[in-house]
C-alpha positions in Angstrom: 30.4 -55.1 51.4 29.2 -58.7 52.6 29.3 -61.5 50.3 25.8 -61.8 50.6 25.5 -58.0 49.7 27.7 -58.7 46.5 25.6 -61.6 45.5 22.8 -59.9 45.7 23.7 -56.7 43.9 24.4 -59.4 41.0 21.5 -60.2 40.6 19.8 -56.7 40.9 19.4 -55.7 37.5 17.8 -59.1 36.6 15.5 -58.7 39.3 14.7 -55.2 38.6 13.8 -56.2 35.2 11.5 -59.0 36.2 9.8 -56.5 38.5 9.6 -53.6 36.0 7.8 -55.9 33.2 5.5 -56.9 35.7 4.4 -53.9 37.5 5.3 -51.3 34.4 6.4 -49.4 37.3 10.4 -48.3 38.3 9.5 -47.1 41.5 7.2 -49.7 42.5 10.0 -52.3 40.9 12.6 -50.6 42.9 10.6 -51.3 46.3 10.0 -55.3 45.3 13.8 -55.3 44.9 14.5 -53.9 48.0 12.0 -56.0 49.8 13.8 -59.0 48.3 16.8 -57.6 49.8 15.4 -57.4 53.1 14.2 -61.1 53.0 17.3 -62.5 51.6 19.4 -60.6 54.6 17.7 -61.9 57.2 17.2 -65.4 56.2 18.1 -67.7 58.9 20.1 -69.9 57.3 22.5 -69.5 53.7 20.8 -69.6 50.7 22.1 -72.4 48.4 20.5 -71.5 45.1 19.9 -67.3 45.5 19.1 -66.5 41.9 16.2 -68.9 42.0 15.6 -67.8 45.6 15.5 -64.2 45.2 13.4 -64.7 41.6 10.8 -66.1 43.7 10.7 -63.6 46.3 10.2 -61.0 43.6 7.8 -62.6 41.3 5.4 -63.4 44.5 5.8 -59.6 45.7 5.0 -58.4 42.5 1.9 -61.0 41.7 0.9 -59.5 45.3 1.1 -55.9 44.7 -0.6 -56.3 41.2 -3.7 -57.8 43.0 -3.9 -55.0 44.8 -3.2 -52.2 42.4 -5.7 -53.4 40.1 -8.4 -51.6 41.8 -6.4 -48.6 42.5 -5.8 -48.3 38.6 -9.5 -48.8 37.9 -9.9 -45.8 39.8 -6.8 -43.5 38.2 -7.9 -40.2 36.8 -7.4 -40.3 33.2 -5.3 -42.6 31.0 -2.8 -45.3 32.8 0.3 -45.1 31.6 3.4 -47.3 32.2 6.3 -45.4 34.4 9.1 -44.1 31.5 12.9 -45.3 32.4 15.7 -44.2 30.5 17.5 -47.2 28.6 20.2 -45.1 26.9 23.2 -46.3 28.5 21.9 -45.0 32.1 21.0 -48.3 33.5 21.6 -51.8 33.9 18.6 -53.3 32.6 19.7 -56.5 30.6 17.9 -56.2 27.1 20.0 -58.2 24.4 17.5 -60.0 23.1 15.3 -58.8 20.6 12.0 -60.1 22.7 13.5 -58.1 25.6 14.2 -55.1 23.6 10.5 -55.0 22.5 9.1 -56.3 26.0 10.3 -52.9 27.6 8.5 -50.5 24.9 5.4 -48.7 26.4 3.5 -49.7 23.6 4.1 -53.8 24.8 3.9 -52.7 28.5 0.4 -50.8 28.0 -0.7 -54.2 26.4 0.7 -56.5 29.1 -2.0 -54.4 31.3 -4.5 -56.5 29.6 -3.3 -59.9 31.3 -4.5 -61.3 34.7 -1.7 -60.7 37.2 -0.9 -64.9 36.8 -0.5 -64.8 32.9 1.5 -61.7 33.3 4.1 -63.5 35.5 4.6 -66.4 33.4 4.6 -64.6 30.1 7.4 -62.3 31.3 9.4 -65.3 33.2 8.9 -67.5 30.0 8.3 -65.4 26.8 11.2 -62.7 27.9 13.8 -64.4 30.3 13.4 -68.0 29.0 12.4 -69.3 32.1 11.5 -73.1 31.6 8.5 -74.8 32.6 9.9 -76.4 35.7 11.6 -73.3 37.3 8.2 -71.3 36.6 5.8 -73.6 38.4 8.5 -73.6 41.3 8.9 -69.8 40.9 4.9 -69.5 41.1 3.9 -72.2 43.1 1.6 -74.0 40.3 2.3 -77.5 38.3 4.0 -77.3 34.9 0.8 -77.9 33.3 -1.6 -74.9 34.8 1.6 -72.7 33.9 1.5 -74.1 30.2 -2.4 -73.1 30.0 -1.3 -69.8 31.5 1.5 -69.1 29.1 -0.6 -69.9 25.8 -3.5 -68.1 26.6 -1.2 -64.8 27.5 0.8 -65.5 24.3 -2.9 -66.1 22.0 -3.8 -62.6 23.4 -0.6 -60.7 22.8 -0.1 -62.0 19.4 -3.7 -60.8 17.8 -2.6 -57.5 19.4 0.7 -57.0 19.5 2.4 -53.5 18.3 4.3 -54.0 15.4 8.2 -53.8 16.9 10.6 -51.6 15.4 14.1 -51.4 17.1 15.4 -48.1 17.9 17.6 -46.6 15.8 19.2 -43.7 13.8 16.5 -43.1 11.8 13.8 -43.2 14.5 16.2 -40.4 16.2 16.3 -38.4 13.1 12.4 -38.4 12.7 12.1 -37.4 16.4 14.6 -34.5 15.3 12.6 -33.7 12.8 9.5 -33.8 14.8 10.0 -31.4 17.3 12.0 -29.3 14.9 8.3 -29.0 13.1 6.3 -28.9 16.3 8.6 -25.8 17.6 8.1 -24.4 14.5 4.9 -24.8 13.8 5.0 -26.6 10.4 1.9 -28.6 10.2 2.6 -30.0 6.7 5.8 -31.7 8.1 4.0 -32.6 11.0 1.2 -34.6 8.9 3.4 -36.2 7.0 5.0 -38.1 10.4 1.5 -39.4 11.4 -0.3 -41.8 9.9 -4.0 -41.1 9.7 -5.4 -42.8 12.9 -2.7 -41.6 14.9 -4.1 -41.8 18.8 -2.3 -39.3 21.5 -2.2 -40.5 25.3 -1.8 -38.1 28.1 -0.9 -39.8 32.1 -1.5 -36.7 34.4 -2.6 -38.8 37.1 -5.1 -36.0 38.5 -2.2 -34.5 39.6 -1.4 -31.9 36.4 -3.4 -30.7 33.7 -3.7 -33.7 30.7 -6.0 -34.9 28.1 -8.7 -37.1 29.9 -9.4 -39.3 26.4 -7.0 -40.3 23.8 -7.2 -38.2 20.9 -7.6 -40.1 17.6 -6.6 -38.7 14.1 -3.8 -36.7 12.6 -5.9 -33.1 13.0 -6.7 -33.6 16.8 -3.1 -34.9 17.8 -1.4 -32.4 15.4 -3.8 -29.3 17.0 -3.1 -30.3 20.4 0.4 -30.7 20.1 1.1 -27.5 18.3 -0.8 -26.1 21.0 1.4 -27.4 23.5 4.5 -26.1 22.1 2.9 -22.4 21.7 3.0 -22.5 25.3 6.8 -22.4 25.3 8.6 -20.4 27.8 12.2 -19.0 29.2 13.8 -21.4 30.9 12.2 -24.4 29.5 14.6 -27.0 26.9 14.0 -30.2 25.6 16.0 -32.7 24.8 15.8 -36.4 22.8 16.7 -39.4 25.0 16.2 -43.0 24.5 13.3 -43.9 26.8 12.2 -47.6 27.0 14.3 -48.6 23.8 13.2 -45.7 21.3 14.2 -42.1 21.3 11.8 -39.8 23.2 11.5 -36.0 24.0 12.2 -34.9 27.6 10.8 -31.1 28.6 12.6 -29.9 31.5 11.2 -26.6 32.9 13.6 -24.7 35.7 15.7 -28.1 35.7 12.3 -30.0 36.8 11.4 -32.8 34.4 7.9 -31.5 33.1 6.8 -34.4 30.7 8.5 -37.0 28.8 7.3 -37.8 25.5 7.5 -41.0 23.7 6.9 -42.8 20.2 5.9 -45.6 18.6 7.2 -45.6 15.0 6.2 -48.2 12.2 7.5 -47.7 8.4 8.5 -44.3 9.3 5.5 -42.7 10.6 4.1 -42.2 14.0 1.0 -44.4 15.1 0.9 -43.4 18.8 2.4 -40.9 20.9 2.5 -41.0 25.0 3.2 -38.3 27.1 3.8 -38.7 31.0 3.1 -35.4 32.7 2.7 -37.1 36.3 5.1 -35.8 38.5 5.3 -39.2 40.3 5.8 -41.3 37.4 8.7 -38.9 36.4 10.7 -39.3 39.5 12.7 -42.3 38.2 13.7 -40.7 35.2 14.5 -37.6 36.9 16.4 -39.7 39.4 18.2 -41.5 36.9 19.3 -38.4 35.1 20.8 -36.7 38.5 23.0 -40.3 39.0 24.3 -39.9 35.4 25.7 -36.4 35.9 
């Protein structure tokens, strides 16, 4: 391994973390990081400040990608959800601070979709990774005053809509375990106690597999749908609880193929939102993480 490659690999976790939060897609984030590596490797002259150089490349690649992906996401079949990733010790994602933990949750990534590409990039660099405005200005290619305006606009929008964040805990894991037990036993009373009255269920099949077309709203609608799913439980299926995007989630495997990842948002010990990823393209990264850990 060359010294350049060693240097790049030392920054790979940071680059992936930035790209994933900007794009909401692990596979696309990996593509951006790989492209940054190719450009770094082909540089005509030695790079004096590789961290700044690589961060700039990845951020600008993500900005270009977000602009081109806007139309694709508008034409997406059904609900578009961020691509889930395992975060329970199977990845190298930096995320020690509270804001970094929050920024990787699916609920927060969904909220970031409402920002413009420029707002999202500047917010992620400033709020999540604590870059100074002068550094952001160099990375983005805008002056500091413009960067501040973009940041404050994004900050105001998010602060008005930001979901309440509760770090993953043993209590949440027990709640998900109880939820799974109630589902498999058709215990509607227990399920009702676990969901807020206006609970929302989202499904993302991407037009590739069957999923709810529109979000389901309310305890009764959500429970009716979920109990229906688990009545279809077949031999060869197994359900595991793993940490996904910083919180316990259900992974359903069918014949050693990942069938869905069901994630939860918890407030005051109750589920407020449930997001079910079924799109096989968006499950590929989690599958790869699991296989690489075995």
